[in-house]
C-alpha positions as CSV (number, residue, x, y, z in Angstrom):
1,M,10.2,18.8,13.8
2,G,7.8,16.0,14.5
3,A,6.3,13.8,11.8
4,S,2.8,14.7,10.5
5,V,0.2,12.5,12.2
6,S,-3.4,12.6,10.9
7,L,-5.7,11.0,13.3
8,S,-9.5,10.8,13.5
9,I,-11.0,10.7,17.0
10,D,-14.6,9.6,17.5
11,R,-15.8,10.7,20.9
12,S,-19.1,8.8,20.5
13,S,-17.2,5.5,20.1
14,P,-17.2,3.1,23.0
15,R,-13.4,2.5,22.3
16,P,-11.2,4.5,24.6
17,L,-9.5,7.6,23.1
18,S,-6.1,6.2,24.0
19,E,-6.9,3.1,22.0
20,Q,-8.1,5.1,19.0
21,I,-4.8,7.0,19.1
22,R,-2.8,3.8,19.4
23,I,-4.6,2.1,16.5
24,G,-4.3,5.2,14.3
25,I,-0.6,5.7,14.8
26,G,0.1,1.9,14.6
27,S,-1.8,1.7,11.3
28,A,0.2,4.7,9.9
29,I,3.5,2.9,10.9
30,R,2.4,-0.4,9.4
31,Q,1.2,1.1,6.2
32,G,4.5,3.0,5.7
33,Q,3.0,6.5,6.2
34,L,5.3,6.9,9.2
35,R,8.7,5.6,8.3
36,P,11.2,3.9,10.6
37,G,13.1,6.6,12.5
38,A,10.5,9.3,12.0
39,R,10.0,11.6,15.0
40,L,6.6,11.7,16.6
41,P,4.9,14.7,18.1
42,S,5.4,15.2,21.9
43,W,2.6,14.2,24.3
44,R,1.8,17.9,24.7
45,D,1.8,18.7,21.0
46,L,-0.4,15.7,20.0
47,A,-2.8,16.2,22.9
48,T,-3.2,19.9,21.8
49,Q,-3.7,18.9,18.2
50,L,-6.4,16.3,19.1
51,G,-8.0,18.2,22.0
52,V,-7.4,15.4,24.6
53,A,-5.5,15.1,27.9
54,R,-1.8,14.5,27.8
55,G,-2.2,11.4,29.9
56,T,-4.4,9.9,27.1
57,V,-1.6,10.3,24.6
58,R,0.9,9.0,27.1
59,V,-1.1,5.8,27.5
60,A,-1.3,5.3,23.7
61,Y,2.4,5.9,23.3
62,Q,3.3,3.4,26.1
63,R,1.2,0.7,24.4
64,L,3.0,1.4,21.1
65,V,6.3,1.1,22.9
66,D,5.1,-2.3,24.3
67,E,4.3,-3.4,20.7
68,Q,7.8,-2.4,19.7
69,L,6.5,0.1,17.1
70,I,8.0,3.2,18.7
71,V,10.8,4.0,21.1
72,A,10.7,6.8,23.7
73,L,14.0,8.5,24.4
74,G,12.9,10.9,27.1
75,P,13.9,14.5,26.4
76,A,15.4,13.5,23.0
77,G,11.9,12.6,21.8
78,T,9.8,9.7,20.6
79,F,10.6,7.9,17.3
80,V,9.2,5.2,15.1
81,E,11.3,2.1,15.8
82,D,14.2,1.7,13.3
83,R,13.8,-2.1,13.1
84,L,10.2,-2.9,13.0
85,P,9.0,-6.4,13.8
86,F,7.4,-6.8,10.4
87,T,7.7,-5.5,6.8
88,P,5.5,-2.4,6.2
89,H,3.1,-2.7,3.3
90,T,1.7,-0.1,1.0
91,P,-1.6,1.6,2.0
92,S,-3.2,0.2,-1.2
93,V,-3.2,-3.3,0.3
94,R,-5.8,-3.6,3.0
95,R,-6.5,-7.1,4.5
96,T,-10.0,-7.7,5.7
97,A,-11.8,-10.6,7.3
98,R,-12.9,-11.7,3.9
99,D,-9.3,-11.9,2.6
100,I,-8.0,-13.8,5.6
101,A,-10.9,-16.1,6.2
102,P,-9.8,-19.0,3.9
103,G,-6.4,-18.9,5.5
104,V,-4.6,-19.3,2.2
105,S,-3.0,-17.1,-0.4
106,T,-3.1,-13.9,1.6
107,H,0.6,-13.0,1.3
108,L,1.2,-13.2,-2.5
109,G,4.4,-11.5,-3.6
110,T,5.6,-10.8,0.0
111,A,8.0,-12.4,2.4
112,P,6.4,-14.8,4.8
113,L,5.2,-13.2,8.1
114,P,5.5,-14.6,11.6
115,F,3.0,-17.5,12.3
116,Q,2.2,-17.9,8.6
117,V,1.1,-21.4,7.9
118,G,2.3,-23.5,4.9
119,V,5.7,-22.0,4.3
120,P,9.1,-23.5,5.2
121,A,11.9,-21.9,7.3
122,Q,13.9,-19.6,5.1
123,D,16.8,-19.5,7.5
124,A,17.2,-23.3,7.3
125,F,17.4,-23.5,3.5
126,P,20.8,-24.2,1.9
127,V,20.8,-21.1,-0.1
128,A,24.3,-21.1,-1.4
129,R,24.0,-24.7,-2.7
130,W,20.7,-24.0,-4.3
131,K,22.1,-20.9,-6.0
132,R,24.9,-22.9,-7.5
133,I,22.5,-25.6,-8.7
134,A,20.1,-23.1,-10.1
135,A,22.8,-21.1,-11.9
136,R,24.2,-24.3,-13.5
137,T,20.8,-25.5,-14.7
138,A,19.9,-22.1,-16.0
139,R,23.1,-22.1,-18.1
140,E,22.4,-25.6,-19.4
141,T,18.8,-24.7,-20.3
142,A,20.1,-21.6,-22.2
143,A,22.7,-23.6,-24.0
144,R,20.0,-26.0,-25.4
145,G,18.7,-23.3,-27.7
146,V,15.1,-23.7,-29.1
147,F,13.6,-27.1,-28.3
148,Q,10.2,-28.6,-27.6
149,T,9.4,-29.3,-23.9
150,D,7.4,-32.2,-22.5
151,P,4.1,-30.9,-21.2
152,R,4.1,-33.6,-18.5
153,G,7.3,-32.2,-17.0
154,E,11.0,-32.7,-17.5
155,P,11.9,-36.4,-17.7
156,E,14.7,-35.9,-15.2
157,L,12.4,-34.4,-12.6
158,R,9.7,-37.1,-13.1
159,Q,12.4,-39.8,-12.7
160,E,13.6,-38.3,-9.4
161,I,10.1,-37.8,-8.1
162,S,9.4,-41.4,-8.8
163,A,12.5,-42.6,-7.0
164,N,11.9,-40.3,-4.0
165,L,8.3,-41.4,-3.6
166,A,9.3,-45.1,-3.6
167,V,11.7,-44.5,-0.7
168,S,9.8,-41.9,1.3
169,R,6.2,-42.7,0.7
170,G,6.2,-46.4,-0.2
171,L,4.7,-45.4,-3.6
172,R,6.0,-47.3,-6.6
173,S,5.3,-45.6,-9.9
174,D,6.6,-45.3,-13.4
175,P,7.8,-41.8,-14.4
176,E,5.1,-42.0,-17.2
177,Q,2.5,-41.8,-14.4
178,I,3.9,-38.6,-13.1
179,F,2.8,-35.1,-14.2
180,V,4.5,-32.0,-13.1
181,T,2.1,-29.1,-12.2
182,A,2.0,-25.6,-10.9
183,G,1.9,-26.5,-7.2
184,Y,-0.9,-28.4,-5.4
185,S,-3.6,-26.2,-6.9
186,G,-2.4,-27.0,-10.4
187,G,-2.4,-30.7,-9.6
188,L,-5.9,-30.5,-8.1
189,G,-7.2,-28.5,-11.1
190,L,-5.7,-31.1,-13.6
191,A,-7.3,-34.0,-11.7
192,L,-10.7,-32.4,-11.5
193,R,-10.6,-31.7,-15.2
194,A,-9.4,-35.2,-16.1
195,L,-12.0,-37.1,-14.1
196,P,-15.7,-37.4,-15.2
197,L,-17.1,-35.7,-12.2
198,K,-19.6,-33.1,-13.4
199,N,-22.7,-32.6,-11.2
200,S,-21.5,-35.1,-8.6
201,V,-21.1,-35.1,-4.9
202,A,-17.5,-35.1,-3.5
203,W,-16.5,-35.9,0.1
204,M,-14.1,-33.6,1.9
205,E,-12.9,-33.5,5.4
206,E,-14.4,-31.4,8.2
207,P,-12.3,-29.4,9.1
208,G,-10.6,-29.3,5.8
209,Y,-8.5,-27.1,3.5
210,P,-10.9,-24.3,2.4
211,F,-9.3,-24.1,-1.0
212,N,-10.6,-27.6,-1.7
213,A,-14.2,-26.7,-1.2
214,Q,-13.8,-23.7,-3.5
215,A,-12.1,-25.8,-6.2
216,L,-14.8,-28.5,-6.0
217,R,-17.6,-26.0,-6.4
218,L,-15.9,-24.2,-9.4
219,S,-15.6,-27.6,-11.0
220,G,-19.4,-28.2,-10.8
221,L,-19.2,-30.5,-7.8
222,T,-21.1,-30.4,-4.5
223,P,-18.7,-30.7,-1.6
224,L,-20.0,-32.7,1.3
225,A,-18.1,-32.1,4.6
226,I,-17.5,-35.3,6.5
227,R,-16.2,-35.1,10.1
228,V,-12.8,-36.4,11.2
229,D,-12.0,-38.0,14.5
230,H,-8.8,-39.3,16.0
231,N,-8.6,-41.9,13.2
232,G,-9.2,-39.4,10.4
233,L,-12.1,-39.3,8.0
234,V,-15.2,-41.2,9.4
235,V,-15.7,-43.3,6.3
236,R,-18.8,-45.2,7.5
237,E,-20.5,-41.9,8.2
238,A,-19.6,-40.7,4.7
239,I,-21.0,-43.8,3.1
240,G,-24.2,-43.5,5.1
241,R,-24.7,-39.9,3.9
242,A,-23.6,-40.2,0.3
243,R,-22.6,-43.7,-0.8
244,N,-22.8,-42.8,-4.4
245,A,-20.4,-39.8,-4.2
246,A,-18.1,-39.7,-7.2
247,L,-15.0,-38.5,-5.3
248,A,-13.3,-38.2,-2.0
249,V,-10.6,-35.6,-1.3
250,V,-8.5,-36.6,1.7
251,T,-5.3,-35.9,3.6
252,P,-4.5,-39.4,4.8
253,G,-0.8,-38.9,5.7
254,Q,-1.4,-36.0,8.1
255,Q,-4.9,-34.6,8.3
256,S,-5.0,-30.9,7.3
257,P,-5.1,-29.1,9.7
258,L,-5.5,-31.4,12.7
259,G,-2.6,-33.7,12.0
260,M,-3.8,-37.2,12.7
261,P,-3.1,-39.9,10.0
262,L,-5.9,-41.9,8.5
263,S,-5.9,-45.3,10.3
264,L,-5.2,-48.5,8.5
265,D,-8.8,-49.7,9.0
266,R,-10.2,-46.4,7.6
267,R,-7.8,-46.6,4.7
268,G,-9.2,-50.1,3.9
269,E,-12.8,-48.9,4.2
270,L,-12.1,-45.9,1.9
271,L,-10.3,-48.0,-0.8
272,D,-13.1,-50.7,-0.7
273,W,-15.8,-48.0,-1.1
274,A,-14.0,-46.5,-4.1
275,A,-13.5,-49.9,-5.8
276,T,-17.1,-51.0,-5.1
277,T,-18.7,-47.8,-6.4
278,Q,-16.1,-46.9,-9.0
279,A,-15.5,-43.6,-7.3
280,W,-12.2,-41.8,-7.2
281,I,-9.9,-40.7,-4.4
282,I,-7.7,-37.6,-4.5
283,E,-4.9,-38.0,-2.0
284,D,-3.6,-34.6,-0.9
285,D,-0.2,-35.5,0.4
286,Y,-0.2,-32.6,2.9
287,L,3.3,-32.1,4.2
288,S,4.5,-35.2,2.4
289,E,7.3,-36.8,4.4
290,L,7.6,-33.9,6.8
291,Q,6.6,-36.0,9.7
292,L,8.3,-34.7,12.8
293,S,7.8,-37.7,15.1
294,G,8.4,-41.2,13.8
295,R,8.3,-42.3,10.2
296,A,5.7,-40.8,7.8
297,A,2.7,-43.0,7.1
298,P,2.8,-44.6,3.6
299,A,0.9,-43.0,0.8
300,L,-2.7,-44.1,0.4
301,A,-1.9,-44.7,-3.2
302,S,0.7,-47.3,-2.3
303,L,-2.2,-49.5,-1.0
304,D,-4.4,-49.0,-4.0
305,S,-4.8,-52.2,-6.0
306,H,-7.9,-51.1,-8.0
307,E,-6.3,-47.9,-9.5
308,R,-8.8,-45.4,-7.9
309,V,-6.3,-43.1,-6.2
310,I,-4.7,-39.9,-7.6
311,H,-1.8,-38.8,-5.5
312,I,-0.9,-35.0,-5.4
313,G,2.2,-33.6,-3.8
314,S,4.2,-30.4,-4.0
315,F,7.5,-28.9,-2.9
316,S,5.9,-25.8,-1.4
317,K,6.3,-26.7,2.2
318,T,9.7,-28.5,1.9
319,I,11.6,-26.3,-0.5
320,N,9.9,-23.0,-1.4
321,P,6.3,-22.1,-2.4
322,A,7.7,-19.6,-4.9
323,L,8.7,-22.5,-7.1
324,R,5.1,-23.2,-7.8
325,L,6.1,-26.8,-8.3
326,G,3.8,-29.8,-7.7
327,F,3.1,-33.2,-9.2
328,V,0.4,-35.7,-9.7
329,V,0.8,-39.5,-9.7
330,V,-2.0,-41.2,-11.6
331,P,-3.0,-44.9,-12.1
332,P,-1.7,-46.3,-15.4
333,S,-5.3,-46.5,-16.7
334,L,-5.6,-42.7,-16.4
335,S,-2.2,-41.8,-18.0
336,Q,-3.5,-41.1,-21.5
337,R,-6.5,-39.0,-20.1
338,F,-4.0,-36.8,-18.1
339,D,-1.7,-36.7,-21.1
340,D,-4.4,-35.1,-23.2
341,L,-4.9,-32.3,-20.7
342,A,-1.3,-31.8,-19.6
343,D,-0.8,-28.9,-22.1
344,T,-3.5,-26.9,-20.2
345,T,-1.7,-27.0,-16.9
346,P,1.7,-25.3,-17.3
347,A,4.3,-26.1,-14.7
348,A,7.3,-24.2,-13.6
349,G,10.1,-23.2,-16.0
350,I,12.5,-25.9,-17.3
351,S,15.5,-24.6,-15.4
352,T,13.6,-24.7,-12.1
353,Q,12.5,-28.3,-12.8
354,L,16.0,-29.3,-13.6
355,A,17.3,-27.6,-10.5
356,V,14.9,-29.5,-8.3
357,A,15.8,-32.7,-10.1
358,E,19.4,-32.2,-9.2
359,F,18.5,-31.2,-5.6
360,L,16.8,-34.5,-5.3
361,R,19.4,-36.6,-7.1
362,G,22.3,-35.2,-5.1
363,G,20.7,-36.1,-1.8
364,H,20.4,-32.5,-0.8
365,F,16.7,-32.7,-0.4
366,L,16.7,-35.5,2.2
367,R,19.5,-33.8,4.2
368,H,17.5,-30.6,4.1
369,L,14.4,-32.4,5.4
370,R,16.4,-33.9,8.3
371,R,17.7,-30.5,9.4
372,M,14.2,-29.0,9.1
373,K,12.7,-31.7,11.2
374,R,15.1,-31.0,14.0
375,L,14.7,-27.3,13.7
376,Y,10.9,-27.4,13.7
377,T,10.7,-29.7,16.7
378,Q,12.8,-27.2,18.7
379,R,10.7,-24.3,17.6
380,L,7.4,-26.1,18.3
381,E,8.4,-26.9,21.8
382,A,9.7,-23.3,22.4
383,A,6.6,-21.7,21.0
384,K,4.3,-24.1,22.9
385,H,6.1,-23.3,26.2
386,Q,5.6,-19.5,25.6
387,L,1.9,-19.8,24.6
388,E,0.6,-22.5,26.9
389,Q,1.0,-20.2,29.8
390,H,-2.0,-18.2,28.4
391,F,-3.9,-20.5,26.1
392,T,-4.9,-24.1,25.3
393,V,-2.2,-25.1,22.8
394,Q,-2.1,-28.2,20.6
395,I,0.8,-29.4,18.3
396,L,-0.6,-30.3,14.9
397,A,1.0,-31.7,11.8
398,G,4.4,-30.5,10.8
399,P,5.5,-27.1,12.0
400,T,2.1,-26.0,13.2
401,L,0.4,-25.2,16.5
402,A,-3.2,-24.5,17.3
403,L,-4.6,-22.1,19.9
404,H,-8.1,-23.1,20.9
405,F,-10.6,-20.5,21.9
406,P,-14.1,-20.6,23.3
407,D,-16.5,-20.7,20.3
408,T,-17.9,-17.3,21.3
409,I,-14.6,-15.7,20.2
410,D,-14.4,-14.4,16.6
411,D,-11.1,-15.9,15.5
412,T,-11.2,-14.2,12.2
413,A,-11.4,-10.8,13.9
414,V,-8.4,-11.8,16.0
415,A,-6.5,-12.8,12.8
416,V,-7.4,-9.4,11.2
417,R,-6.0,-7.5,14.2
418,A,-2.9,-9.7,14.2
419,R,-2.4,-9.0,10.5
420,E,-2.5,-5.3,11.2
421,A,0.4,-5.8,13.6
422,G,2.4,-7.7,11.0
423,L,1.6,-11.2,12.2
424,A,-0.1,-13.9,10.1
425,P,-2.0,-16.5,12.2
426,T,-4.8,-18.3,10.3
427,P,-8.3,-18.5,11.8
428,L,-9.5,-22.1,12.4
429,S,-13.2,-21.5,12.0
430,P,-13.2,-21.1,8.2
431,W,-11.8,-24.6,7.8
432,Y,-15.3,-25.9,8.8
433,Q,-18.1,-26.0,6.3
434,H,-21.0,-26.3,8.8
435,D,-21.7,-23.8,11.5
436,D,-22.8,-26.6,13.9
437,N,-19.3,-28.1,13.8
438,R,-17.3,-24.8,13.7
439,R,-14.6,-24.3,16.2
440,S,-12.7,-21.1,17.1
441,G,-9.0,-20.9,17.3
442,L,-5.8,-19.9,15.5
443,L,-3.4,-22.0,13.4
444,L,0.2,-20.9,13.9
445,G,3.0,-21.7,11.6
446,I,6.3,-21.8,13.6
447,A,8.7,-22.2,10.6
448,T,8.9,-18.4,10.3
449,L,9.9,-17.8,13.9
450,T,13.7,-17.6,14.4
451,N,15.4,-18.2,17.7
452,D,15.9,-14.4,17.9
453,T,12.3,-13.5,17.3
454,L,10.3,-16.4,18.7
455,T,9.7,-15.0,22.2
456,Q,9.0,-11.5,20.9
457,H,6.4,-12.7,18.4
458,C,4.7,-15.0,20.9
459,Q,4.4,-12.1,23.4
460,Q,3.1,-9.8,20.7
461,L,0.4,-12.3,19.7
462,T,-0.6,-12.9,23.3
463,H,-0.9,-9.1,23.8
464,I,-3.1,-8.8,20.6
465,I,-5.4,-11.7,21.7
466,D,-5.7,-10.3,25.3
467,E,-6.5,-6.8,23.8
468,H,-9.2,-8.3,21.6
469,L,-10.8,-10.0,24.5
470,R,-10.8,-6.8,26.6
471,D,-12.3,-4.8,23.7
472,T,-15.1,-7.4,23.1
473,T,-15.8,-7.6,26.8
474,E,-16.1,-3.8,27.1
475,L,-18.5,-3.7,24.1
């Protein structure tokens, strides 16, 4: 007995009937309405049900076989693939262009998807060691009984962060200058509340992290997008447009998303501007020390002699985003102001903080980073080799590739179609604030591609893009 398939055919649509059938069945599989192993109707039965030619159904089925969604076993029948190349989600969750456009926070509560940006490789993490550390710190926390916690974060963790930053980022700081936060977003929110910035202009990079623009607006600031070139933020252009801006939010270590470091000359220009105008700089330490070639550039805050830089980092891309663990390093003159607001920015639980502290103290973190760098370099080259046969490919910062499209291609529409197939590329165009500067493309995280699945997912993405181009050409 075949599975019940409810499809809607629109004969007035310019989309071919076979494509309508393929999309309808594919959506039913991805949304869990057709379960793995379910038997599909035969070509004849489905063609009769829909009132179309059997050849039309055959073409749709063949494309679903190519997408590895179904398997055809000849006389035995046609079935939904037992091992789908993604995790089906419930029908109540429907991702649209609006959800995907910012390129962030679109997979809350779910396992990372292929090509998702901003997550580390799960298969490279020392799970067994982490479990032992987490279990031990959980027991120690429970044994403490009732006690007051430090709203700035556990002293052990702040001490280890201070030591790690001195070695890896050239940033010397006292633990009293460090505040543990709920990830990067918590650190940015704390900084924007602590600084006197109401009704002020803030520089941000073009292209730049879409969340930053949103956070600046919600804080009463006016974001001003300043272009980047091969040396990073064009500081002189920013000064010419808004010298009296109160704030600059930058990614000097590895520009997000394009990857270049802010040059030494530009760093000097930026720090001189802040000191002269009494402005502030928020340094988003995007990817921190996860520099895949050569040594990571020193933190901008390590060069700051006028106490104008607030340094924000997190463990989301190096350990696990589920920890929701970040930190802010503030100049000594701002410590008391941040102290007063620390209670309003809750960080991760105490046992989690203590586990990360031990992970750092025991040298496990640095060993993990070395393994990740080797693994990411291998996966970047393998994915680039697969994709550059069809597209213009660029290696960006950390475990990220970019596919560049002609600007006439709607990259958000491509990302939506890919999401429906269980892939999670991020469209590039929403990272631009101005339409005149906007570029089309996809940002591809390769950390989620294993050696067993890399070729399959690259081929699947190539098929989706080609299919989108065909459809838009036909229209």
